[in-house]
N, CA and C atoms as a LAMMPS dump frame, in Angstrom:
ITEM: TIMESTEP
0
ITEM: NUMBER OF ATOMS
702
ITEM: BOX BOUNDS ff ff ff
-5.0000000000000000e+02 5.0000000000000000e+02
-5.0000000000000000e+02 5.0000000000000000e+02
-5.0000000000000000e+02 5.0000000000000000e+02
ITEM: ATOMS id mol type element x y z
1 1 1 N 428.419 253.27 411.259
2 1 2 C 427.633 252.991 412.469
3 1 3 C 428.354 253.51 413.709
4 2 1 N 429.685 253.28 413.762
5 2 2 C 430.45 253.735 414.921
6 2 3 C 430.414 255.254 415.013
7 3 1 N 430.543 255.932 413.845
8 3 2 C 430.501 257.389 413.835
9 3 3 C 429.152 257.898 414.318
10 4 1 N 428.074 257.273 413.887
11 4 2 C 426.731 257.666 414.327
12 4 3 C 426.572 257.48 415.822
13 5 1 N 427.119 256.386 416.343
14 5 2 C 427.045 256.114 417.784
15 5 3 C 427.766 257.21 418.57
16 6 1 N 428.958 257.611 418.098
17 6 2 C 429.732 258.638 418.795
18 6 3 C 429.013 259.988 418.752
19 7 1 N 428.416 260.288 417.617
20 7 2 C 427.672 261.541 417.501
21 7 3 C 426.482 261.564 418.461
22 8 1 N 425.798 260.418 418.576
23 8 2 C 424.649 260.322 419.498
24 8 3 C 425.089 260.525 420.942
25 9 1 N 426.201 259.871 421.324
26 9 2 C 426.72 260.021 422.687
27 9 3 C 427.088 261.466 422.967
28 10 1 N 427.727 262.139 421.991
29 10 2 C 428.114 263.534 422.168
30 10 3 C 426.892 264.421 422.344
31 11 1 N 425.857 264.166 421.555
32 11 2 C 424.638 264.97 421.65
33 11 3 C 423.978 264.818 423.009
34 12 1 N 423.928 263.58 423.511
35 12 2 C 423.339 263.332 424.823
36 12 3 C 424.151 264.023 425.909
37 13 1 N 425.479 263.964 425.811
38 13 2 C 426.357 264.593 426.799
39 13 3 C 426.135 266.102 426.84
40 14 1 N 426.076 266.723 425.649
41 14 2 C 425.852 268.162 425.578
42 14 3 C 424.495 268.533 426.165
43 15 1 N 423.469 267.729 425.862
44 15 2 C 422.133 267.986 426.383
45 15 3 C 422.112 267.925 427.903
46 16 1 N 422.796 266.938 428.482
47 16 2 C 422.845 266.8 429.943
48 16 3 C 423.584 267.978 430.573
49 17 1 N 424.671 268.429 429.933
50 17 2 C 425.411 269.569 430.453
51 17 3 C 424.568 270.834 430.413
52 18 1 N 423.822 271.02 429.328
53 18 2 C 422.952 272.184 429.225
54 18 3 C 421.858 272.158 430.281
55 19 1 N 421.326 270.975 430.57
56 19 2 C 420.291 270.844 431.607
57 19 3 C 420.838 271.215 432.972
58 20 1 N 422.09 270.777 433.247
59 20 2 C 422.704 271.119 434.533
60 20 3 C 422.935 272.622 434.635
61 21 1 N 423.384 273.239 433.52
62 21 2 C 423.645 274.665 433.55
63 21 3 C 422.369 275.476 433.722
64 22 1 N 421.251 274.994 433.18
65 22 2 C 419.994 275.724 433.263
66 22 3 C 419.287 275.521 434.597
67 23 1 N 419.666 274.518 435.367
68 23 2 C 419.06 274.262 436.673
69 23 3 C 419.733 275.151 437.711
70 24 1 N 418.976 275.932 438.459
71 24 2 C 419.601 276.802 439.464
72 24 3 C 420.201 275.985 440.604
73 25 1 N 421.223 276.502 441.267
74 25 2 C 421.778 275.803 442.429
75 25 3 C 420.707 275.636 443.503
76 26 1 N 420.827 274.609 444.344
77 26 2 C 419.847 274.432 445.425
78 26 3 C 419.793 275.658 446.328
79 27 1 N 418.625 275.894 446.89
80 27 2 C 418.408 276.956 447.869
81 27 3 C 418.634 278.352 447.287
82 28 1 N 418.307 278.516 446.023
83 28 2 C 418.341 279.819 445.377
84 28 3 C 417.046 280.003 444.595
85 29 1 N 416.795 281.239 444.209
86 29 2 C 415.63 281.554 443.397
87 29 3 C 416.082 282.021 442.021
88 30 1 N 415.363 281.598 441.01
89 30 2 C 415.623 282.107 439.676
90 30 3 C 415.098 283.54 439.573
91 31 1 N 415.516 284.243 438.542
92 31 2 C 415.01 285.596 438.308
93 31 3 C 413.492 285.562 438.146
94 32 1 N 413 284.55 437.43
95 32 2 C 411.554 284.426 437.232
96 32 3 C 410.823 284.23 438.553
97 33 1 N 411.363 283.382 439.429
98 33 2 C 410.73 283.157 440.732
99 33 3 C 410.711 284.437 441.56
100 34 1 N 411.801 285.178 441.526
101 34 2 C 411.844 286.437 442.263
102 34 3 C 410.792 287.403 441.749
103 35 1 N 410.64 287.466 440.436
104 35 2 C 409.645 288.355 439.844
105 35 3 C 408.227 287.931 440.203
106 36 1 N 408.031 286.628 440.404
107 36 2 C 406.711 286.119 440.772
108 36 3 C 406.409 286.287 442.256
109 37 1 N 407.399 286.675 443.046
110 37 2 C 407.172 286.922 444.464
111 37 3 C 407.589 285.798 445.393
112 38 1 N 408.304 284.798 444.885
113 38 2 C 408.761 283.72 445.758
114 38 3 C 409.837 284.233 446.709
115 39 1 N 409.838 283.681 447.926
116 39 2 C 410.838 284.02 448.936
117 39 3 C 411.418 282.737 449.508
118 40 1 N 412.733 282.732 449.737
119 40 2 C 413.38 281.568 450.348
120 40 3 C 413.135 281.543 451.846
121 41 1 N 412.855 280.344 452.36
122 41 2 C 412.748 280.14 453.804
123 41 3 C 413.959 279.381 454.349
124 42 1 N 414.888 279.03 453.47
125 42 2 C 416.102 278.308 453.874
126 42 3 C 417.171 278.61 452.849
127 43 1 N 418.308 279.157 453.311
128 43 2 C 419.368 279.552 452.397
129 43 3 C 420.464 278.499 452.257
130 44 1 N 420.268 277.333 452.887
131 44 2 C 421.269 276.281 452.82
132 44 3 C 422.352 276.391 453.868
133 45 1 N 422.275 277.437 454.702
134 45 2 C 423.328 277.655 455.693
135 45 3 C 422.789 277.849 457.103
136 46 1 N 421.645 278.465 457.237
137 46 2 C 421.134 278.786 458.568
138 46 3 C 419.636 278.559 458.638
139 47 1 N 419.101 278.626 459.857
140 47 2 C 417.66 278.519 460.09
141 47 3 C 417.137 279.829 460.675
142 48 1 N 417.584 280.933 460.075
143 48 2 C 417.256 282.253 460.602
144 48 3 C 415.771 282.579 460.493
145 49 1 N 415.044 281.885 459.625
146 49 2 C 413.612 282.156 459.468
147 49 3 C 412.741 281.121 460.165
148 50 1 N 413.358 280.328 461.033
149 50 2 C 412.65 279.275 461.748
150 50 3 C 412.917 279.386 463.241
151 51 1 N 412.012 278.839 464.025
152 51 2 C 412.175 278.815 465.47
153 51 3 C 411.501 277.563 466.01
154 52 1 N 411.635 277.341 467.325
155 52 2 C 410.957 276.214 467.952
156 52 3 C 409.529 276.573 468.333
157 53 1 N 408.802 275.575 468.799
158 53 2 C 407.42 275.795 469.241
159 53 3 C 407.418 276.667 470.493
160 54 1 N 406.4 277.531 470.584
161 54 2 C 406.172 278.36 471.775
162 54 3 C 407.368 279.245 472.108
163 55 1 N 408.015 279.765 471.076
164 55 2 C 409.111 280.69 471.298
165 55 3 C 410.421 280.057 471.711
166 56 1 N 410.482 278.738 471.722
167 56 2 C 411.724 278.062 472.066
168 56 3 C 412.702 278.128 470.889
169 57 1 N 414.004 278.036 471.157
170 57 2 C 414.966 278.029 470.053
171 57 3 C 414.851 276.748 469.232
172 58 1 N 415.426 276.769 468.043
173 58 2 C 415.455 275.57 467.208
174 58 3 C 416.16 274.456 467.964
175 59 1 N 415.534 273.276 468.101
176 59 2 C 416.188 272.156 468.794
177 59 3 C 417.291 271.558 467.909
178 60 1 N 418.524 271.973 468.145
179 60 2 C 419.632 271.595 467.262
180 60 3 C 419.985 270.114 467.355
181 61 1 N 419.506 269.43 468.386
182 61 2 C 419.728 267.981 468.44
183 61 3 C 418.907 267.27 467.372
184 62 1 N 417.821 267.907 466.927
185 62 2 C 416.918 267.275 465.973
186 62 3 C 417.082 267.816 464.558
187 63 1 N 417.648 269.02 464.43
188 63 2 C 417.75 269.677 463.123
189 63 3 C 419.158 270.189 462.905
190 64 1 N 419.764 269.765 461.804
191 64 2 C 421.112 270.199 461.474
192 64 3 C 421.19 270.558 459.998
193 65 1 N 422.019 271.548 459.69
194 65 2 C 422.262 271.943 458.303
195 65 3 C 423.594 271.346 457.87
196 66 1 N 423.556 270.481 456.855
197 66 2 C 424.752 269.793 456.375
198 66 3 C 424.76 269.842 454.85
199 67 1 N 425.809 270.42 454.289
200 67 2 C 425.979 270.464 452.827
201 67 3 C 424.751 271.009 452.109
202 68 1 N 424.197 272.073 452.67
203 68 2 C 423.068 272.72 452.024
204 68 3 C 421.733 272.034 452.209
205 69 1 N 421.687 271.024 453.057
206 69 2 C 420.447 270.309 453.334
207 69 3 C 420.057 270.48 454.801
208 70 1 N 418.779 270.603 455.056
209 70 2 C 418.245 270.626 456.42
210 70 3 C 417.873 269.209 456.786
211 71 1 N 418.608 268.638 457.743
212 71 2 C 418.431 267.24 458.103
213 71 3 C 417.599 267.109 459.364
214 72 1 N 416.584 266.264 459.294
215 72 2 C 415.858 265.834 460.476
216 72 3 C 416.616 264.638 461.034
217 73 1 N 417.337 264.858 462.117
218 73 2 C 418.307 263.892 462.631
219 73 3 C 417.596 262.65 463.153
220 74 1 N 418.04 261.45 462.772
221 74 2 C 417.412 260.222 463.279
222 74 3 C 417.386 260.184 464.804
223 75 1 N 416.248 259.798 465.352
224 75 2 C 416.059 259.818 466.801
225 75 3 C 417.048 258.922 467.528
226 76 1 N 417.447 257.813 466.876
227 76 2 C 418.331 256.879 467.561
228 76 3 C 419.736 257.423 467.782
229 77 1 N 420.071 258.538 467.13
230 77 2 C 421.395 259.141 467.32
231 77 3 C 421.378 260.255 468.356
232 78 1 N 420.219 260.518 468.96
233 78 2 C 420.102 261.591 469.941
234 78 3 C 419.895 261.029 471.343
235 79 1 N 420.117 261.885 472.321
236 79 2 C 419.726 261.555 473.679
237 79 3 C 418.2 261.578 473.759
238 80 1 N 417.571 260.572 474.367
239 80 2 C 416.106 260.559 474.44
240 80 3 C 415.554 261.864 475.005
241 81 1 N 414.504 262.359 474.372
242 81 2 C 413.873 263.587 474.827
243 81 3 C 414.378 264.836 474.142
244 82 1 N 415.469 264.724 473.391
245 82 2 C 415.979 265.882 472.664
246 82 3 C 415.33 265.939 471.28
247 83 1 N 414.691 267.014 470.99
248 83 2 C 414.06 267.132 469.686
249 83 3 C 412.909 268.113 469.729
250 84 1 N 412.148 268.122 468.655
251 84 2 C 411.002 269.007 468.572
252 84 3 C 410.813 269.544 467.168
253 85 1 N 409.59 269.993 466.894
254 85 2 C 409.255 270.559 465.597
255 85 3 C 409.841 271.96 465.466
256 86 1 N 409.91 272.448 464.219
257 86 2 C 410.281 273.836 463.981
258 86 3 C 409.181 274.505 463.16
259 87 1 N 409.012 275.81 463.38
260 87 2 C 407.981 276.565 462.675
261 87 3 C 408.595 277.835 462.084
262 88 1 N 407.947 278.342 461.032
263 88 2 C 408.377 279.62 460.479
264 88 3 C 408.118 280.731 461.495
265 89 1 N 409.002 281.705 461.477
266 89 2 C 408.793 282.86 462.348
267 89 3 C 407.565 283.64 461.898
268 90 1 N 407.384 283.741 460.595
269 90 2 C 406.244 284.464 460.051
270 90 3 C 405.006 283.566 459.984
271 91 1 N 403.849 284.191 459.933
272 91 2 C 402.585 283.493 459.749
273 91 3 C 402.059 283.807 458.351
274 92 1 N 401.342 282.853 457.771
275 92 2 C 400.899 282.987 456.388
276 92 3 C 399.414 282.662 456.275
277 93 1 N 398.747 283.345 455.342
278 93 2 C 397.318 283.122 455.095
279 93 3 C 397.15 282.408 453.757
280 94 1 N 397.096 283.156 452.674
281 94 2 C 397.01 282.567 451.335
282 94 3 C 398.418 282.462 450.761
283 95 1 N 398.792 281.272 450.314
284 95 2 C 400.19 281.086 449.922
285 95 3 C 400.353 279.853 449.033
286 96 1 N 401.506 279.811 448.37
287 96 2 C 402.039 278.592 447.767
288 96 3 C 403.345 278.288 448.482
289 97 1 N 403.528 277.037 448.842
290 97 2 C 404.721 276.592 449.568
291 97 3 C 405.308 275.402 448.825
292 98 1 N 406.625 275.447 448.609
293 98 2 C 407.308 274.33 447.962
294 98 3 C 408.535 273.932 448.768
295 99 1 N 408.828 272.63 448.76
296 99 2 C 410.041 272.124 449.411
297 99 3 C 410.421 270.802 448.764
298 100 1 N 411.723 270.597 448.583
299 100 2 C 412.235 269.291 448.168
300 100 3 C 412.515 268.464 449.415
301 101 1 N 412.215 267.178 449.343
302 101 2 C 412.516 266.301 450.475
303 101 3 C 412.931 264.934 449.958
304 102 1 N 413.766 264.261 450.744
305 102 2 C 414.134 262.885 450.417
306 102 3 C 414.279 262.101 451.707
307 103 1 N 414.148 260.789 451.579
308 103 2 C 414.209 259.892 452.726
309 103 3 C 415.602 259.282 452.818
310 104 1 N 416.186 259.336 453.999
311 104 2 C 417.487 258.725 454.233
312 104 3 C 417.38 257.387 454.958
313 105 1 N 416.167 257.03 455.344
314 105 2 C 415.888 255.769 456.034
315 105 3 C 414.366 255.659 456.105
316 106 1 N 413.822 254.543 456.586
317 106 2 C 412.374 254.52 456.833
318 106 3 C 411.995 255.687 457.74
319 107 1 N 411.071 256.511 457.302
320 107 2 C 410.848 257.776 458.009
321 107 3 C 409.402 258.225 457.905
322 108 1 N 409.03 259.063 458.868
323 108 2 C 407.694 259.624 458.964
324 108 3 C 407.848 261.074 459.401
325 109 1 N 407.364 261.99 458.597
326 109 2 C 407.438 263.404 458.934
327 109 3 C 406.216 264.094 458.349
328 110 1 N 406.251 265.407 458.283
329 110 2 C 405.124 266.116 457.715
330 110 3 C 405.378 267.604 457.634
331 111 1 N 404.616 268.25 456.776
332 111 2 C 404.591 269.706 456.682
333 111 3 C 403.221 270.145 457.182
334 112 1 N 403.194 270.899 458.252
335 112 2 C 401.918 271.354 458.8
336 112 3 C 401.745 272.844 458.539
337 113 1 N 400.493 273.259 458.438
338 113 2 C 400.211 274.675 458.2
339 113 3 C 398.952 275.07 458.955
340 114 1 N 398.718 276.371 459.042
341 114 2 C 397.713 276.942 459.942
342 114 3 C 398.072 276.654 461.406
343 115 1 N 399.372 276.609 461.692
344 115 2 C 399.822 276.351 463.07
345 115 3 C 399.673 277.623 463.902
346 116 1 N 399.035 277.48 465.063
347 116 2 C 398.865 278.599 465.973
348 116 3 C 399.99 278.609 467.014
349 117 1 N 400.186 279.735 467.641
350 117 2 C 401.25 279.861 468.638
351 117 3 C 401.07 278.823 469.738
352 118 1 N 402.188 278.269 470.184
353 118 2 C 402.237 277.304 471.295
354 118 3 C 401.523 275.993 470.969
355 119 1 N 401.398 275.661 469.691
356 119 2 C 400.713 274.439 469.301
357 119 3 C 401.422 273.802 468.122
358 120 1 N 401.255 272.492 467.985
359 120 2 C 401.783 271.792 466.809
360 120 3 C 400.656 271.146 466.014
361 121 1 N 399.419 271.595 466.251
362 121 2 C 398.251 271.015 465.593
363 121 3 C 397.847 271.886 464.413
364 122 1 N 397.735 271.258 463.249
365 122 2 C 397.297 271.974 462.063
366 122 3 C 397.081 271.003 460.917
367 123 1 N 396.716 271.515 459.763
368 123 2 C 396.65 270.676 458.579
369 123 3 C 398.04 270.111 458.311
370 124 1 N 398.103 268.872 457.805
371 124 2 C 399.413 268.25 457.585
372 124 3 C 399.495 267.588 456.213
373 125 1 N 400.534 267.946 455.487
374 125 2 C 400.927 267.251 454.275
375 125 3 C 401.832 266.112 454.743
376 126 1 N 401.344 264.895 454.622
377 126 2 C 402.064 263.743 455.166
378 126 3 C 403.302 263.413 454.343
379 127 1 N 404.415 263.205 455.03
380 127 2 C 405.665 262.757 454.405
381 127 3 C 406.039 261.428 455.048
382 128 1 N 405.968 260.375 454.268
383 128 2 C 406.221 259.041 454.81
384 128 3 C 406.609 258.112 453.656
385 129 1 N 407.488 257.156 453.929
386 129 2 C 407.927 256.257 452.842
387 129 3 C 407.583 254.805 453.122
388 130 1 N 406.45 254.621 453.765
389 130 2 C 405.908 253.268 453.923
390 130 3 C 404.389 253.361 453.844
391 131 1 N 403.73 252.346 453.358
392 131 2 C 402.268 252.41 453.259
393 131 3 C 401.61 252.325 454.634
394 132 1 N 400.755 253.26 454.916
395 132 2 C 400.021 253.276 456.183
396 132 3 C 398.531 253.075 455.96
397 133 1 N 398.075 253.342 454.744
398 133 2 C 396.64 253.335 454.486
399 133 3 C 396.08 254.728 454.673
400 134 1 N 395.303 255.154 453.712
401 134 2 C 394.777 256.516 453.763
402 134 3 C 393.8 256.719 454.912
403 135 1 N 393.754 257.954 455.395
404 135 2 C 394.454 259.131 454.899
405 135 3 C 395.76 259.423 455.646
406 136 1 N 396.66 258.437 455.687
407 136 2 C 397.943 258.584 456.391
408 136 3 C 399.127 258.311 455.471
409 137 1 N 398.923 258.322 454.162
410 137 2 C 399.985 258.043 453.206
411 137 3 C 400.599 259.34 452.685
412 138 1 N 401.646 259.186 451.884
413 138 2 C 402.379 260.346 451.398
414 138 3 C 401.46 261.303 450.63
415 139 1 N 401.63 262.591 450.911
416 139 2 C 400.877 263.7 450.305
417 139 3 C 399.425 263.772 450.755
418 140 1 N 398.988 262.879 451.632
419 140 2 C 397.628 262.972 452.173
420 140 3 C 397.473 264.221 453.038
421 141 1 N 396.262 264.715 453.141
422 141 2 C 395.914 265.687 454.175
423 141 3 C 395.626 264.848 455.408
424 142 1 N 396.606 264.768 456.277
425 142 2 C 396.66 263.724 457.303
426 142 3 C 395.354 263.603 458.101
427 143 1 N 394.859 262.383 458.142
428 143 2 C 393.672 261.965 458.893
429 143 3 C 392.376 262.592 458.393
430 144 1 N 392.467 263.276 457.234
431 144 2 C 391.274 263.931 456.703
432 144 3 C 390.955 263.545 455.262
433 145 1 N 391.973 263.476 454.404
434 145 2 C 391.707 263.255 452.987
435 145 3 C 392.858 262.481 452.362
436 146 1 N 392.527 261.43 451.616
437 146 2 C 393.524 260.528 451.029
438 146 3 C 393.701 260.817 449.544
439 147 1 N 394.959 260.736 449.09
440 147 2 C 395.256 260.836 447.665
441 147 3 C 395.304 259.445 447.057
442 148 1 N 394.587 259.25 445.975
443 148 2 C 394.568 257.954 445.301
444 148 3 C 395.754 257.778 444.355
445 149 1 N 396.493 258.848 444.087
446 149 2 C 397.538 258.798 443.05
447 149 3 C 398.949 259.032 443.56
448 150 1 N 399.105 259.643 444.726
449 150 2 C 400.426 260.126 445.135
450 150 3 C 401.439 259.007 445.349
451 151 1 N 401.029 257.902 445.943
452 151 2 C 401.988 256.839 446.27
453 151 3 C 402.721 256.339 445.036
454 152 1 N 402.009 256.239 443.906
455 152 2 C 402.636 255.753 442.676
456 152 3 C 403.591 256.783 442.088
457 153 1 N 403.474 258.036 442.525
458 153 2 C 404.288 259.124 441.991
459 153 3 C 405.456 259.475 442.903
460 154 1 N 405.588 258.774 444.029
461 154 2 C 406.599 259.113 445.03
462 154 3 C 407.935 258.425 444.751
463 155 1 N 409.012 259.087 445.184
464 155 2 C 410.355 258.52 445.113
465 155 3 C 410.803 258.242 446.55
466 156 1 N 411.189 257.012 446.818
467 156 2 C 411.447 256.64 448.212
468 156 3 C 412.858 256.138 448.467
469 157 1 N 413.712 256.085 447.451
470 157 2 C 415.036 255.469 447.604
471 157 3 C 416.164 256.48 447.538
472 158 1 N 416.058 257.57 448.273
473 158 2 C 417.124 258.553 448.32
474 158 3 C 417.067 259.598 447.233
475 159 1 N 416.02 259.593 446.404
476 159 2 C 415.849 260.618 445.381
477 159 3 C 414.986 261.755 445.923
478 160 1 N 415.174 262.932 445.357
479 160 2 C 414.423 264.093 445.808
480 160 3 C 412.993 264.085 445.274
481 161 1 N 412.058 264.399 446.159
482 161 2 C 410.677 264.678 445.821
483 161 3 C 410.43 266.177 445.999
484 162 1 N 409.349 266.667 445.404
485 162 2 C 408.93 268.038 445.678
486 162 3 C 407.496 268.051 446.194
487 163 1 N 407.315 268.628 447.366
488 163 2 C 405.985 268.88 447.907
489 163 3 C 405.575 270.298 447.544
490 164 1 N 404.316 270.47 447.206
491 164 2 C 403.785 271.781 446.821
492 164 3 C 402.403 271.901 447.457
493 165 1 N 402.23 272.912 448.283
494 165 2 C 400.962 273.161 448.969
495 165 3 C 400.434 274.508 448.512
496 166 1 N 399.153 274.543 448.156
497 166 2 C 398.491 275.789 447.773
498 166 3 C 397.307 276.02 448.711
499 167 1 N 397.262 277.183 449.302
500 167 2 C 396.123 277.597 450.127
501 167 3 C 395.638 278.93 449.595
502 168 1 N 394.403 278.969 449.16
503 168 2 C 393.816 280.206 448.638
504 168 3 C 392.398 280.321 449.181
505 169 1 N 392.253 281.051 450.264
506 169 2 C 390.966 281.105 450.948
507 169 3 C 390.635 279.74 451.521
508 170 1 N 389.487 279.207 451.168
509 170 2 C 389.087 277.887 451.649
510 170 3 C 389.592 276.752 450.762
511 171 1 N 390.231 277.091 449.653
512 171 2 C 390.692 276.069 448.711
513 171 3 C 392.104 275.608 449.076
514 172 1 N 392.284 274.288 449.142
515 172 2 C 393.569 273.68 449.511
516 172 3 C 393.942 272.641 448.455
517 173 1 N 395.201 272.655 448.045
518 173 2 C 395.716 271.646 447.124
519 173 3 C 397.037 271.091 447.645
520 174 1 N 397.247 269.79 447.467
521 174 2 C 398.531 269.123 447.7
522 174 3 C 399.034 268.573 446.371
523 175 1 N 400.281 268.874 446.045
524 175 2 C 400.93 268.366 444.848
525 175 3 C 402.169 267.58 445.239
526 176 1 N 402.484 266.554 444.469
527 176 2 C 403.714 265.781 444.676
528 176 3 C 404.381 265.587 443.33
529 177 1 N 405.613 266.081 443.221
530 177 2 C 406.396 265.927 441.984
531 177 3 C 405.622 266.411 440.759
532 178 1 N 405.037 267.606 440.92
533 178 2 C 404.339 268.3 439.835
534 178 3 C 403.045 267.626 439.387
535 179 1 N 402.524 266.726 440.191
536 179 2 C 401.24 266.089 439.917
537 179 3 C 400.296 266.371 441.087
538 180 1 N 399.102 266.845 440.806
539 180 2 C 398.155 267.137 441.879
540 180 3 C 397.761 265.857 442.593
541 181 1 N 397.938 265.847 443.919
542 181 2 C 397.599 264.678 444.725
543 181 3 C 396.164 264.748 445.237
544 182 1 N 395.722 265.94 445.639
545 182 2 C 394.359 266.097 446.147
546 182 3 C 394.021 267.573 446.205
547 183 1 N 392.748 267.853 446.353
548 183 2 C 392.276 269.211 446.583
549 183 3 C 390.968 269.14 447.362
550 184 1 N 390.667 270.203 448.071
551 184 2 C 389.43 270.224 448.843
552 184 3 C 389.059 271.663 449.175
553 185 1 N 387.827 271.822 449.625
554 185 2 C 387.345 273.094 450.149
555 185 3 C 387.095 272.913 451.643
556 186 1 N 387.57 273.81 452.433
557 186 2 C 387.35 273.726 453.873
558 186 3 C 386.263 274.718 454.289
559 187 1 N 385.909 274.673 455.561
560 187 2 C 384.895 275.565 456.122
561 187 3 C 383.535 275.389 455.452
562 188 1 N 383.224 274.141 455.113
563 188 2 C 381.868 273.835 454.659
564 188 3 C 381.391 272.594 455.414
565 189 1 N 380.146 272.213 455.231
566 189 2 C 379.582 271.101 456.004
567 189 3 C 380.328 269.789 455.747
568 190 1 N 380.668 269.525 454.482
569 190 2 C 381.362 268.276 454.164
570 190 3 C 382.701 268.182 454.872
571 191 1 N 383.436 269.289 454.88
572 191 2 C 384.748 269.25 455.516
573 191 3 C 384.626 269.182 457.035
574 192 1 N 383.63 269.857 457.575
575 192 2 C 383.429 269.775 459.028
576 192 3 C 383.074 268.349 459.443
577 193 1 N 382.391 267.606 458.582
578 193 2 C 382.111 266.199 458.872
579 193 3 C 383.404 265.378 458.891
580 194 1 N 384.328 265.691 457.988
581 194 2 C 385.622 265.01 458.001
582 194 3 C 386.35 265.253 459.318
583 195 1 N 386.327 266.485 459.77
584 195 2 C 386.982 266.814 461.038
585 195 3 C 386.313 266.074 462.188
586 196 1 N 385.01 266.017 462.177
587 196 2 C 384.279 265.34 463.249
588 196 3 C 384.619 263.858 463.321
589 197 1 N 385.025 263.256 462.2
590 197 2 C 385.391 261.847 462.193
591 197 3 C 386.88 261.604 462.334
592 198 1 N 387.635 262.653 462.653
593 198 2 C 389.083 262.541 462.748
594 198 3 C 389.56 262.729 464.184
595 199 1 N 390.874 262.591 464.382
596 199 2 C 391.456 262.804 465.707
597 199 3 C 391.478 264.274 466.099
598 200 1 N 391.103 265.162 465.177
599 200 2 C 391.149 266.592 465.453
600 200 3 C 389.803 267.142 465.925
601 201 1 N 388.843 266.28 466.115
602 201 2 C 387.487 266.738 466.424
603 201 3 C 387.404 267.497 467.743
604 202 1 N 388.344 267.261 468.663
605 202 2 C 388.266 267.918 469.969
606 202 3 C 389.169 269.139 470.078
607 203 1 N 389.725 269.594 468.952
608 203 2 C 390.569 270.787 468.966
609 203 3 C 389.748 271.984 468.501
610 204 1 N 389.433 272.902 469.413
611 204 2 C 388.58 274.053 469.051
612 204 3 C 389.176 274.855 467.901
613 205 1 N 388.339 275.155 466.921
614 205 2 C 388.759 275.995 465.817
615 205 3 C 389.53 275.294 464.731
616 206 1 N 389.797 273.998 464.912
617 206 2 C 390.615 273.304 463.919
618 206 3 C 389.959 273.382 462.53
619 207 1 N 390.777 273.702 461.544
620 207 2 C 390.29 273.773 460.173
621 207 3 C 389.738 275.119 459.778
622 208 1 N 389.499 275.988 460.755
623 208 2 C 388.892 277.272 460.455
624 208 3 C 389.826 278.456 460.511
625 209 1 N 391.065 278.233 460.953
626 209 2 C 391.989 279.353 461.068
627 209 3 C 392.35 279.895 459.684
628 210 1 N 392.471 281.199 459.582
629 210 2 C 392.771 281.824 458.291
630 210 3 C 394.26 282.091 458.113
631 211 1 N 395.037 281.943 459.186
632 211 2 C 396.452 282.303 459.12
633 211 3 C 397.215 281.505 460.154
634 212 1 N 398.462 281.186 459.863
635 212 2 C 399.264 280.446 460.839
636 212 3 C 400.689 280.226 460.356
637 213 1 N 401.473 279.631 461.231
638 213 2 C 402.847 279.276 460.897
639 213 3 C 402.864 278.005 460.048
640 214 1 N 403.982 277.776 459.381
641 214 2 C 404.244 276.511 458.698
642 214 3 C 405.26 275.742 459.524
643 215 1 N 405.044 274.455 459.676
644 215 2 C 405.819 273.612 460.592
645 215 3 C 406.446 272.447 459.841
646 216 1 N 407.702 272.132 460.165
647 216 2 C 408.342 270.891 459.747
648 216 3 C 408.392 269.977 460.959
649 217 1 N 407.904 268.774 460.789
650 217 2 C 407.677 267.868 461.91
651 217 3 C 408.908 267.014 462.218
652 218 1 N 409.244 266.966 463.487
653 218 2 C 410.242 266.031 463.994
654 218 3 C 409.498 264.794 464.488
655 219 1 N 409.59 263.716 463.71
656 219 2 C 408.833 262.506 464.051
657 219 3 C 409.743 261.292 463.871
658 220 1 N 410.907 261.352 464.473
659 220 2 C 411.841 260.232 464.384
660 220 3 C 412.996 260.451 463.43
661 221 1 N 412.928 261.518 462.626
662 221 2 C 414.051 261.871 461.768
663 221 3 C 414.15 261.016 460.517
664 222 1 N 415.27 261.233 459.798
665 222 2 C 415.532 260.46 458.595
666 222 3 C 415.084 261.105 457.301
667 223 1 N 414.729 262.403 457.353
668 223 2 C 414.295 263.12 456.164
669 223 3 C 415.195 264.342 455.971
670 224 1 N 415.547 264.634 454.711
671 224 2 C 416.318 265.823 454.376
672 224 3 C 415.449 266.772 453.57
673 225 1 N 415.645 268.081 453.776
674 225 2 C 414.884 269.109 453.08
675 225 3 C 415.827 270.117 452.425
676 226 1 N 415.375 270.713 451.333
677 226 2 C 416.099 271.811 450.694
678 226 3 C 415.098 272.59 449.828
679 227 1 N 415.553 273.707 449.265
680 227 2 C 414.708 274.501 448.373
681 227 3 C 413.357 274.82 449.004
682 228 1 N 413.396 275.321 450.231
683 228 2 C 412.166 275.678 450.946
684 228 3 C 411.798 277.103 450.566
685 229 1 N 410.64 277.273 449.95
686 229 2 C 410.271 278.592 449.444
687 229 3 C 408.768 278.808 449.57
688 230 1 N 408.377 280.08 449.581
689 230 2 C 406.971 280.423 449.746
690 230 3 C 406.64 281.665 448.928
691 231 1 N 405.401 281.73 448.465
692 231 2 C 404.895 282.903 447.752
693 231 3 C 403.537 283.262 448.337
694 232 1 N 403.402 284.482 448.8
695 232 2 C 402.114 284.947 449.301
696 232 3 C 401.161 285.176 448.133
697 233 1 N 399.917 284.785 448.298
698 233 2 C 398.875 285.007 447.31
699 233 3 C 397.99 286.153 447.781
700 234 1 N 397.36 286.861 446.853
701 234 2 C 396.504 287.989 447.242
702 234 3 C 395.388 287.548 448.18
């Protein structure tokens, strides 16, 4: 029995080591990902592919790179008024976007897309670790569409989650930890009714833009990001 126990422990140890060896380091792409067209938006060292809103520099009081992670700095550690969102320098139309995120404290943030120049208004993949009620919960299309499944699939105690956004023409999908959270079609009557009943109803063109920046939201801090990558779709 003791020999069998030792053999089992050895097998588990070897399996765990093999899993670690097969997992790529953070903020890198596998050969397969490169062949599929994925591109890194964060190399773990700099924010060279990001900028502030309206051409402003990255607000370094709100965003810091530490040990390969992009940290949204808690607001209580900053001078009041220092902060701001960051956006990709490039604009994207049809794409897949992935990012790992984890919560370092009670936090509220988001990934926005279809962001136009000089604006922070766009579709938002909600990142939050407290229940707000839909459509304001984790992985929701903020203020427009609620996921009935995402909250049960979320990790909120310092473990990494993966957000995955797919935009292909009018089709939009939100995924959380490899499980589809929601999907919808935009630019139709049903979706325009959702906009009319939301806080975005008075923003001209909202929901109809075909291309825009991707934004990481500064909303009080307490969230870490890594493995930020994107793939353009035809």
